[in-house]
mmCIF file as Biopython writes it, N, C-alpha, C and O atoms, coordinates in Angstrom:
data_model
#
loop_
_atom_site.group_PDB
_atom_site.id
_atom_site.type_symbol
_atom_site.label_atom_id
_atom_site.label_alt_id
_atom_site.label_comp_id
_atom_site.label_asym_id
_atom_site.label_entity_id
_atom_site.label_seq_id
_atom_site.pdbx_PDB_ins_code
_atom_site.Cartn_x
_atom_site.Cartn_y
_atom_site.Cartn_z
_atom_site.occupancy
_atom_site.B_iso_or_equiv
_atom_site.auth_seq_id
_atom_site.auth_asym_id
_atom_site.pdbx_PDB_model_num
ATOM 1   N N  . MET A ? 1  ? 55.620 -7.850 -31.276 1.0 0.0 1  A 1 
ATOM 2   C CA . MET A ? 1  ? 54.411 -8.492 -30.784 1.0 0.0 1  A 1 
ATOM 3   C C  . MET A ? 1  ? 53.456 -7.417 -30.249 1.0 0.0 1  A 1 
ATOM 4   O O  . MET A ? 1  ? 53.845 -6.565 -29.449 1.0 0.0 1  A 1 
ATOM 5   N N  . ARG A ? 2  ? 52.215 -7.474 -30.703 1.0 0.0 2  A 1 
ATOM 6   C CA . ARG A ? 2  ? 51.198 -6.505 -30.275 1.0 0.0 2  A 1 
ATOM 7   C C  . ARG A ? 2  ? 50.450 -7.043 -29.071 1.0 0.0 2  A 1 
ATOM 8   O O  . ARG A ? 2  ? 50.123 -8.227 -28.994 1.0 0.0 2  A 1 
ATOM 9   N N  . LEU A ? 3  ? 50.189 -6.152 -28.138 1.0 0.0 3  A 1 
ATOM 10  C CA . LEU A ? 3  ? 49.468 -6.552 -26.935 1.0 0.0 3  A 1 
ATOM 11  C C  . LEU A ? 3  ? 47.967 -6.369 -27.068 1.0 0.0 3  A 1 
ATOM 12  O O  . LEU A ? 3  ? 47.202 -7.011 -26.349 1.0 0.0 3  A 1 
ATOM 13  N N  . ARG A ? 4  ? 47.537 -5.509 -27.971 1.0 0.0 4  A 1 
ATOM 14  C CA . ARG A ? 4  ? 46.110 -5.216 -28.135 1.0 0.0 4  A 1 
ATOM 15  C C  . ARG A ? 4  ? 45.672 -5.508 -29.563 1.0 0.0 4  A 1 
ATOM 16  O O  . ARG A ? 4  ? 46.459 -5.401 -30.503 1.0 0.0 4  A 1 
ATOM 17  N N  . LYS A ? 5  ? 44.412 -5.874 -29.711 1.0 0.0 5  A 1 
ATOM 18  C CA . LYS A ? 5  ? 43.853 -6.117 -31.041 1.0 0.0 5  A 1 
ATOM 19  C C  . LYS A ? 5  ? 43.350 -4.814 -31.635 1.0 0.0 5  A 1 
ATOM 20  O O  . LYS A ? 5  ? 43.135 -3.834 -30.921 1.0 0.0 5  A 1 
ATOM 21  N N  . ASP A ? 6  ? 43.167 -4.810 -32.942 1.0 0.0 6  A 1 
ATOM 22  C CA . ASP A ? 6  ? 42.715 -3.606 -33.642 1.0 0.0 6  A 1 
ATOM 23  C C  . ASP A ? 6  ? 41.349 -3.137 -33.147 1.0 0.0 6  A 1 
ATOM 24  O O  . ASP A ? 6  ? 41.122 -1.934 -33.020 1.0 0.0 6  A 1 
ATOM 25  N N  . SER A ? 7  ? 40.436 -4.067 -32.866 1.0 0.0 7  A 1 
ATOM 26  C CA . SER A ? 7  ? 39.096 -3.676 -32.415 1.0 0.0 7  A 1 
ATOM 27  C C  . SER A ? 7  ? 39.158 -2.966 -31.061 1.0 0.0 7  A 1 
ATOM 28  O O  . SER A ? 7  ? 38.405 -2.023 -30.815 1.0 0.0 7  A 1 
ATOM 29  N N  . TYR A ? 8  ? 40.044 -3.417 -30.197 1.0 0.0 8  A 1 
ATOM 30  C CA . TYR A ? 8  ? 40.202 -2.766 -28.889 1.0 0.0 8  A 1 
ATOM 31  C C  . TYR A ? 8  ? 40.772 -1.365 -29.056 1.0 0.0 8  A 1 
ATOM 32  O O  . TYR A ? 8  ? 40.285 -0.416 -28.442 1.0 0.0 8  A 1 
ATOM 33  N N  . LEU A ? 9  ? 41.786 -1.235 -29.871 1.0 0.0 9  A 1 
ATOM 34  C CA . LEU A ? 9  ? 42.409 0.069  -30.092 1.0 0.0 9  A 1 
ATOM 35  C C  . LEU A ? 9  ? 41.429 1.046  -30.726 1.0 0.0 9  A 1 
ATOM 36  O O  . LEU A ? 9  ? 41.417 2.227  -30.380 1.0 0.0 9  A 1 
ATOM 37  N N  . LYS A ? 10 ? 40.604 0.558  -31.657 1.0 0.0 10 A 1 
ATOM 38  C CA . LYS A ? 10 ? 39.608 1.422  -32.294 1.0 0.0 10 A 1 
ATOM 39  C C  . LYS A ? 10 ? 38.564 1.885  -31.266 1.0 0.0 10 A 1 
ATOM 40  O O  . LYS A ? 10 ? 38.155 3.045  -31.281 1.0 0.0 10 A 1 
ATOM 41  N N  . ALA A ? 11 ? 38.139 0.993  -30.388 1.0 0.0 11 A 1 
ATOM 42  C CA . ALA A ? 11 ? 37.141 1.353  -29.376 1.0 0.0 11 A 1 
ATOM 43  C C  . ALA A ? 11 ? 37.703 2.357  -28.373 1.0 0.0 11 A 1 
ATOM 44  O O  . ALA A ? 11 ? 36.983 3.247  -27.921 1.0 0.0 11 A 1 
ATOM 45  N N  . ILE A ? 12 ? 38.964 2.224  -28.025 1.0 0.0 12 A 1 
ATOM 46  C CA . ILE A ? 12 ? 39.583 3.138  -27.066 1.0 0.0 12 A 1 
ATOM 47  C C  . ILE A ? 12 ? 39.728 4.532  -27.655 1.0 0.0 12 A 1 
ATOM 48  O O  . ILE A ? 12 ? 39.548 5.527  -26.952 1.0 0.0 12 A 1 
ATOM 49  N N  . HIS A ? 13 ? 40.049 4.609  -28.930 1.0 0.0 13 A 1 
ATOM 50  C CA . HIS A ? 13 ? 40.300 5.898  -29.565 1.0 0.0 13 A 1 
ATOM 51  C C  . HIS A ? 13 ? 39.079 6.454  -30.292 1.0 0.0 13 A 1 
ATOM 52  O O  . HIS A ? 13 ? 39.181 7.455  -31.002 1.0 0.0 13 A 1 
ATOM 53  N N  . CYS A ? 14 ? 37.950 5.824  -30.120 1.0 0.0 14 A 1 
ATOM 54  C CA . CYS A ? 14 ? 36.727 6.277  -30.781 1.0 0.0 14 A 1 
ATOM 55  C C  . CYS A ? 14 ? 36.208 7.535  -30.086 1.0 0.0 14 A 1 
ATOM 56  O O  . CYS A ? 14 ? 36.157 7.593  -28.857 1.0 0.0 14 A 1 
ATOM 57  N N  . ASP A ? 15 ? 35.822 8.544  -30.876 1.0 0.0 15 A 1 
ATOM 58  C CA . ASP A ? 15 ? 35.323 9.807  -30.326 1.0 0.0 15 A 1 
ATOM 59  C C  . ASP A ? 15 ? 33.802 9.868  -30.279 1.0 0.0 15 A 1 
ATOM 60  O O  . ASP A ? 15 ? 33.237 10.939 -30.060 1.0 0.0 15 A 1 
ATOM 61  N N  . ASN A ? 16 ? 33.144 8.761  -30.476 1.0 0.0 16 A 1 
ATOM 62  C CA . ASN A ? 16 ? 31.684 8.736  -30.473 1.0 0.0 16 A 1 
ATOM 63  C C  . ASN A ? 16 ? 31.200 8.612  -29.030 1.0 0.0 16 A 1 
ATOM 64  O O  . ASN A ? 16 ? 31.047 7.505  -28.515 1.0 0.0 16 A 1 
ATOM 65  N N  . ASN A ? 17 ? 30.961 9.739  -28.388 1.0 0.0 17 A 1 
ATOM 66  C CA . ASN A ? 17 ? 30.545 9.754  -26.989 1.0 0.0 17 A 1 
ATOM 67  C C  . ASN A ? 17 ? 29.070 10.085 -26.824 1.0 0.0 17 A 1 
ATOM 68  O O  . ASN A ? 17 ? 28.642 10.431 -25.723 1.0 0.0 17 A 1 
ATOM 69  N N  . HIS A ? 18 ? 28.294 9.990  -27.873 1.0 0.0 18 A 1 
ATOM 70  C CA . HIS A ? 18 ? 26.881 10.338 -27.805 1.0 0.0 18 A 1 
ATOM 71  C C  . HIS A ? 18 ? 26.102 9.230  -27.101 1.0 0.0 18 A 1 
ATOM 72  O O  . HIS A ? 18 ? 26.283 8.046  -27.382 1.0 0.0 18 A 1 
ATOM 73  N N  . LEU A ? 19 ? 25.247 9.635  -26.197 1.0 0.0 19 A 1 
ATOM 74  C CA . LEU A ? 19 ? 24.394 8.695  -25.500 1.0 0.0 19 A 1 
ATOM 75  C C  . LEU A ? 19 ? 23.008 8.775  -26.122 1.0 0.0 19 A 1 
ATOM 76  O O  . LEU A ? 19 ? 22.416 9.850  -26.210 1.0 0.0 19 A 1 
ATOM 77  N N  . LYS A ? 20 ? 22.508 7.651  -26.542 1.0 0.0 20 A 1 
ATOM 78  C CA . LYS A ? 20 ? 21.192 7.626  -27.165 1.0 0.0 20 A 1 
ATOM 79  C C  . LYS A ? 20 ? 20.251 6.830  -26.273 1.0 0.0 20 A 1 
ATOM 80  O O  . LYS A ? 20 ? 20.534 5.686  -25.915 1.0 0.0 20 A 1 
ATOM 81  N N  . ALA A ? 21 ? 19.141 7.442  -25.922 1.0 0.0 21 A 1 
ATOM 82  C CA . ALA A ? 21 ? 18.132 6.769  -25.117 1.0 0.0 21 A 1 
ATOM 83  C C  . ALA A ? 21 ? 16.781 6.979  -25.782 1.0 0.0 21 A 1 
ATOM 84  O O  . ALA A ? 21 ? 16.522 8.029  -26.370 1.0 0.0 21 A 1 
ATOM 85  N N  . GLY A ? 22 ? 15.947 5.996  -25.686 1.0 0.0 22 A 1 
ATOM 86  C CA . GLY A ? 22 ? 14.632 6.102  -26.278 1.0 0.0 22 A 1 
ATOM 87  C C  . GLY A ? 22 ? 13.727 7.010  -25.471 1.0 0.0 22 A 1 
ATOM 88  O O  . GLY A ? 22 ? 14.004 7.312  -24.310 1.0 0.0 22 A 1 
ATOM 89  N N  . MET A ? 23 ? 12.653 7.438  -26.088 1.0 0.0 23 A 1 
ATOM 90  C CA . MET A ? 23 ? 11.703 8.330  -25.425 1.0 0.0 23 A 1 
ATOM 91  C C  . MET A ? 23 ? 11.088 7.653  -24.202 1.0 0.0 23 A 1 
ATOM 92  O O  . MET A ? 23 ? 10.895 8.300  -23.173 1.0 0.0 23 A 1 
ATOM 93  N N  . GLN A ? 24 ? 10.780 6.363  -24.301 1.0 0.0 24 A 1 
ATOM 94  C CA . GLN A ? 24 ? 10.175 5.649  -23.178 1.0 0.0 24 A 1 
ATOM 95  C C  . GLN A ? 24 ? 11.113 5.624  -21.973 1.0 0.0 24 A 1 
ATOM 96  O O  . GLN A ? 24 ? 10.680 5.848  -20.843 1.0 0.0 24 A 1 
ATOM 97  N N  . ASN A ? 25 ? 12.388 5.354  -22.212 1.0 0.0 25 A 1 
ATOM 98  C CA . ASN A ? 25 ? 13.353 5.321  -21.104 1.0 0.0 25 A 1 
ATOM 99  C C  . ASN A ? 25 ? 13.502 6.692  -20.472 1.0 0.0 25 A 1 
ATOM 100 O O  . ASN A ? 25 ? 13.576 6.810  -19.248 1.0 0.0 25 A 1 
ATOM 101 N N  . MET A ? 26 ? 13.546 7.726  -21.293 1.0 0.0 26 A 1 
ATOM 102 C CA . MET A ? 26 ? 13.705 9.081  -20.777 1.0 0.0 26 A 1 
ATOM 103 C C  . MET A ? 26 ? 12.491 9.480  -19.932 1.0 0.0 26 A 1 
ATOM 104 O O  . MET A ? 26 ? 12.647 10.072 -18.863 1.0 0.0 26 A 1 
ATOM 105 N N  . LEU A ? 27 ? 11.297 9.163  -20.401 1.0 0.0 27 A 1 
ATOM 106 C CA . LEU A ? 27 ? 10.087 9.495  -19.646 1.0 0.0 27 A 1 
ATOM 107 C C  . LEU A ? 27 ? 10.002 8.712  -18.343 1.0 0.0 27 A 1 
ATOM 108 O O  . LEU A ? 27 ? 9.539  9.239  -17.332 1.0 0.0 27 A 1 
ATOM 109 N N  . THR A ? 28 ? 10.443 7.466  -18.360 1.0 0.0 28 A 1 
ATOM 110 C CA . THR A ? 28 ? 10.436 6.659  -17.143 1.0 0.0 28 A 1 
ATOM 111 C C  . THR A ? 28 ? 11.336 7.265  -16.084 1.0 0.0 28 A 1 
ATOM 112 O O  . THR A ? 28 ? 10.948 7.370  -14.920 1.0 0.0 28 A 1 
ATOM 113 N N  . VAL A ? 29 ? 12.532 7.662  -16.476 1.0 0.0 29 A 1 
ATOM 114 C CA . VAL A ? 29 ? 13.461 8.280  -15.524 1.0 0.0 29 A 1 
ATOM 115 C C  . VAL A ? 29 ? 12.904 9.606  -15.024 1.0 0.0 29 A 1 
ATOM 116 O O  . VAL A ? 29 ? 12.970 9.895  -13.830 1.0 0.0 29 A 1 
ATOM 117 N N  . PHE A ? 30 ? 12.357 10.412 -15.924 1.0 0.0 30 A 1 
ATOM 118 C CA . PHE A ? 30 ? 11.812 11.711 -15.528 1.0 0.0 30 A 1 
ATOM 119 C C  . PHE A ? 30 ? 10.655 11.553 -14.550 1.0 0.0 30 A 1 
ATOM 120 O O  . PHE A ? 30 ? 10.619 12.226 -13.520 1.0 0.0 30 A 1 
ATOM 121 N N  . LEU A ? 31 ? 9.719  10.677 -14.860 1.0 0.0 31 A 1 
ATOM 122 C CA . LEU A ? 31 ? 8.552  10.504 -13.988 1.0 0.0 31 A 1 
ATOM 123 C C  . LEU A ? 31 ? 8.935  9.905  -12.640 1.0 0.0 31 A 1 
ATOM 124 O O  . LEU A ? 31 ? 8.357  10.266 -11.615 1.0 0.0 31 A 1 
ATOM 125 N N  . THR A ? 32 ? 9.894  9.005  -12.634 1.0 0.0 32 A 1 
ATOM 126 C CA . THR A ? 32 ? 10.346 8.423  -11.370 1.0 0.0 32 A 1 
ATOM 127 C C  . THR A ? 32 ? 10.969 9.489  -10.482 1.0 0.0 32 A 1 
ATOM 128 O O  . THR A ? 32 ? 10.676 9.556  -9.289  1.0 0.0 32 A 1 
ATOM 129 N N  . ASN A ? 33 ? 11.821 10.315 -11.054 1.0 0.0 33 A 1 
ATOM 130 C CA . ASN A ? 33 ? 12.456 11.375 -10.265 1.0 0.0 33 A 1 
ATOM 131 C C  . ASN A ? 33 ? 11.447 12.429 -9.834  1.0 0.0 33 A 1 
ATOM 132 O O  . ASN A ? 33 ? 11.536 12.943 -8.719  1.0 0.0 33 A 1 
ATOM 133 N N  . ALA A ? 34 ? 10.491 12.759 -10.691 1.0 0.0 34 A 1 
ATOM 134 C CA . ALA A ? 34 ? 9.470  13.739 -10.333 1.0 0.0 34 A 1 
ATOM 135 C C  . ALA A ? 34 ? 8.576  13.197 -9.217  1.0 0.0 34 A 1 
ATOM 136 O O  . ALA A ? 34 ? 8.191  13.943 -8.317  1.0 0.0 34 A 1 
ATOM 137 N N  . ALA A ? 35 ? 8.245  11.918 -9.268  1.0 0.0 35 A 1 
ATOM 138 C CA . ALA A ? 35 ? 7.402  11.323 -8.231  1.0 0.0 35 A 1 
ATOM 139 C C  . ALA A ? 35 ? 8.131  11.287 -6.896  1.0 0.0 35 A 1 
ATOM 140 O O  . ALA A ? 35 ? 7.507  11.440 -5.846  1.0 0.0 35 A 1 
ATOM 141 N N  . ASN A ? 36 ? 9.439  11.087 -6.925  1.0 0.0 36 A 1 
ATOM 142 C CA . ASN A ? 36 ? 10.201 11.047 -5.673  1.0 0.0 36 A 1 
ATOM 143 C C  . ASN A ? 36 ? 10.133 12.369 -4.934  1.0 0.0 36 A 1 
ATOM 144 O O  . ASN A ? 36 ? 10.188 12.388 -3.704  1.0 0.0 36 A 1 
ATOM 145 N N  . VAL A ? 37 ? 10.016 13.462 -5.648  1.0 0.0 37 A 1 
ATOM 146 C CA . VAL A ? 37 ? 9.919  14.771 -5.003  1.0 0.0 37 A 1 
ATOM 147 C C  . VAL A ? 37 ? 8.649  14.855 -4.170  1.0 0.0 37 A 1 
ATOM 148 O O  . VAL A ? 37 ? 8.669  15.409 -3.071  1.0 0.0 37 A 1 
ATOM 149 N N  . PHE A ? 38 ? 7.551  14.316 -4.672  1.0 0.0 38 A 1 
ATOM 150 C CA . PHE A ? 38 ? 6.264  14.426 -3.987  1.0 0.0 38 A 1 
ATOM 151 C C  . PHE A ? 38 ? 6.011  13.297 -2.996  1.0 0.0 38 A 1 
ATOM 152 O O  . PHE A ? 38 ? 5.190  13.444 -2.090  1.0 0.0 38 A 1 
ATOM 153 N N  . LEU A ? 39 ? 6.699  12.185 -3.154  1.0 0.0 39 A 1 
ATOM 154 C CA . LEU A ? 39 ? 6.419  11.025 -2.314  1.0 0.0 39 A 1 
ATOM 155 C C  . LEU A ? 39 ? 7.418  10.826 -1.182  1.0 0.0 39 A 1 
ATOM 156 O O  . LEU A ? 39 ? 7.353  9.825  -0.470  1.0 0.0 39 A 1 
ATOM 157 N N  . LEU A ? 40 ? 8.333  11.758 -1.010  1.0 0.0 40 A 1 
ATOM 158 C CA . LEU A ? 40 ? 9.308  11.628 0.066   1.0 0.0 40 A 1 
ATOM 159 C C  . LEU A ? 40 ? 8.628  11.772 1.420   1.0 0.0 40 A 1 
ATOM 160 O O  . LEU A ? 40 ? 7.725  12.591 1.588   1.0 0.0 40 A 1 
ATOM 161 N N  . ASP A ? 41 ? 9.062  10.983 2.365   1.0 0.0 41 A 1 
ATOM 162 C CA . ASP A ? 41 ? 8.591  11.128 3.744   1.0 0.0 41 A 1 
ATOM 163 C C  . ASP A ? 41 ? 9.464  12.171 4.417   1.0 0.0 41 A 1 
ATOM 164 O O  . ASP A ? 41 ? 10.667 11.971 4.584   1.0 0.0 41 A 1 
ATOM 165 N N  . LEU A ? 42 ? 8.865  13.273 4.800   1.0 0.0 42 A 1 
ATOM 166 C CA . LEU A ? 42 ? 9.616  14.351 5.420   1.0 0.0 42 A 1 
ATOM 167 C C  . LEU A ? 42 ? 9.535  14.246 6.931   1.0 0.0 42 A 1 
ATOM 168 O O  . LEU A ? 42 ? 8.495  13.890 7.484   1.0 0.0 42 A 1 
ATOM 169 N N  . SER A ? 43 ? 10.625 14.555 7.586   1.0 0.0 43 A 1 
ATOM 170 C CA . SER A ? 43 ? 10.604 14.618 9.045   1.0 0.0 43 A 1 
ATOM 171 C C  . SER A ? 43 ? 9.905  15.912 9.461   1.0 0.0 43 A 1 
ATOM 172 O O  . SER A ? 43 ? 9.630  16.769 8.620   1.0 0.0 43 A 1 
ATOM 173 N N  . GLN A ? 44 ? 9.623  16.052 10.734  1.0 0.0 44 A 1 
ATOM 174 C CA . GLN A ? 44 ? 8.928  17.241 11.224  1.0 0.0 44 A 1 
ATOM 175 C C  . GLN A ? 44 ? 9.754  18.496 10.983  1.0 0.0 44 A 1 
ATOM 176 O O  . GLN A ? 44 ? 9.197  19.537 10.634  1.0 0.0 44 A 1 
ATOM 177 N N  . ASP A ? 45 ? 11.070 18.424 11.162  1.0 0.0 45 A 1 
ATOM 178 C CA . ASP A ? 45 ? 11.932 19.582 10.938  1.0 0.0 45 A 1 
ATOM 179 C C  . ASP A ? 45 ? 11.895 20.017 9.477   1.0 0.0 45 A 1 
ATOM 180 O O  . ASP A ? 45 ? 11.820 21.208 9.175   1.0 0.0 45 A 1 
ATOM 181 N N  . SER A ? 46 ? 11.949 19.050 8.585   1.0 0.0 46 A 1 
ATOM 182 C CA . SER A ? 46 ? 11.906 19.378 7.162   1.0 0.0 46 A 1 
ATOM 183 C C  . SER A ? 46 ? 10.560 19.967 6.784   1.0 0.0 46 A 1 
ATOM 184 O O  . SER A ? 46 ? 10.477 20.861 5.942   1.0 0.0 46 A 1 
ATOM 185 N N  . SER A ? 47 ? 9.513  19.465 7.406   1.0 0.0 47 A 1 
ATOM 186 C CA . SER A ? 47 ? 8.175  19.984 7.144   1.0 0.0 47 A 1 
ATOM 187 C C  . SER A ? 47 ? 8.081  21.450 7.544   1.0 0.0 47 A 1 
ATOM 188 O O  . SER A ? 47 ? 7.493  22.256 6.823   1.0 0.0 47 A 1 
ATOM 189 N N  . ASN A ? 48 ? 8.651  21.793 8.677   1.0 0.0 48 A 1 
ATOM 190 C CA . ASN A ? 48 ? 8.622  23.187 9.132   1.0 0.0 48 A 1 
ATOM 191 C C  . ASN A ? 48 ? 9.417  24.083 8.197   1.0 0.0 48 A 1 
ATOM 192 O O  . ASN A ? 48 ? 8.989  25.199 7.902   1.0 0.0 48 A 1 
ATOM 193 N N  . MET A ? 49 ? 10.559 23.620 7.729   1.0 0.0 49 A 1 
ATOM 194 C CA . MET A ? 49 ? 11.361 24.420 6.806   1.0 0.0 49 A 1 
ATOM 195 C C  . MET A ? 49 ? 10.621 24.647 5.498   1.0 0.0 49 A 1 
ATOM 196 O O  . MET A ? 49 ? 10.702 25.727 4.912   1.0 0.0 49 A 1 
ATOM 197 N N  . LEU A ? 50 ? 9.895  23.625 5.038   1.0 0.0 50 A 1 
ATOM 198 C CA . LEU A ? 50 ? 9.127  23.762 3.808   1.0 0.0 50 A 1 
ATOM 199 C C  . LEU A ? 50 ? 8.021  24.794 3.980   1.0 0.0 50 A 1 
ATOM 200 O O  . LEU A ? 50 ? 7.797  25.608 3.085   1.0 0.0 50 A 1 
ATOM 201 N N  . GLU A ? 51 ? 7.330  24.775 5.109   1.0 0.0 51 A 1 
ATOM 202 C CA . GLU A ? 51 ? 6.276  25.755 5.364   1.0 0.0 51 A 1 
ATOM 203 C C  . GLU A ? 51 ? 6.839  27.169 5.454   1.0 0.0 51 A 1 
ATOM 204 O O  . GLU A ? 51 ? 6.200  28.117 4.998   1.0 0.0 51 A 1 
ATOM 205 N N  . GLU A ? 52 ? 8.025  27.322 6.035   1.0 0.0 52 A 1 
ATOM 206 C CA . GLU A ? 52 ? 8.651  28.641 6.126   1.0 0.0 52 A 1 
ATOM 207 C C  . GLU A ? 52 ? 8.984  29.193 4.746   1.0 0.0 52 A 1 
ATOM 208 O O  . GLU A ? 52 ? 8.885  30.399 4.520   1.0 0.0 52 A 1 
ATOM 209 N N  . GLN A ? 53 ? 9.371  28.335 3.838   1.0 0.0 53 A 1 
ATOM 210 C CA . GLN A ? 53 ? 9.696  28.792 2.488   1.0 0.0 53 A 1 
ATOM 211 C C  . GLN A ? 53 ? 8.447  29.200 1.721   1.0 0.0 53 A 1 
ATOM 212 O O  . GLN A ? 53 ? 8.484  30.131 0.917   1.0 0.0 53 A 1 
ATOM 213 N N  . VAL A ? 54 ? 7.348  28.508 1.966   1.0 0.0 54 A 1 
ATOM 214 C CA . VAL A ? 54 ? 6.117  28.776 1.224   1.0 0.0 54 A 1 
ATOM 215 C C  . VAL A ? 54 ? 5.440  30.037 1.731   1.0 0.0 54 A 1 
ATOM 216 O O  . VAL A ? 54 ? 4.932  30.828 0.937   1.0 0.0 54 A 1 
ATOM 217 N N  . PHE A ? 55 ? 5.425  30.235 3.046   1.0 0.0 55 A 1 
ATOM 218 C CA . PHE A ? 55 ? 4.705  31.382 3.610   1.0 0.0 55 A 1 
ATOM 219 C C  . PHE A ? 55 ? 5.587  32.555 3.806   1.0 0.0 55 A 1 
ATOM 220 O O  . PHE A ? 55 ? 5.132  33.599 4.272   1.0 0.0 55 A 1 
#
């Protein structure tokens, strides 16, 4: 008696690990992460550290 079906066994042993994403999805993730860098609310301590790095 088999405990698993052929489709399950094929999916488990499949070596197709490629992730495919469309250009729109990739740009959305990129722009969201890029915007978070500029839109973060910094505390006063973080602001001072940022100024020290720049100057």
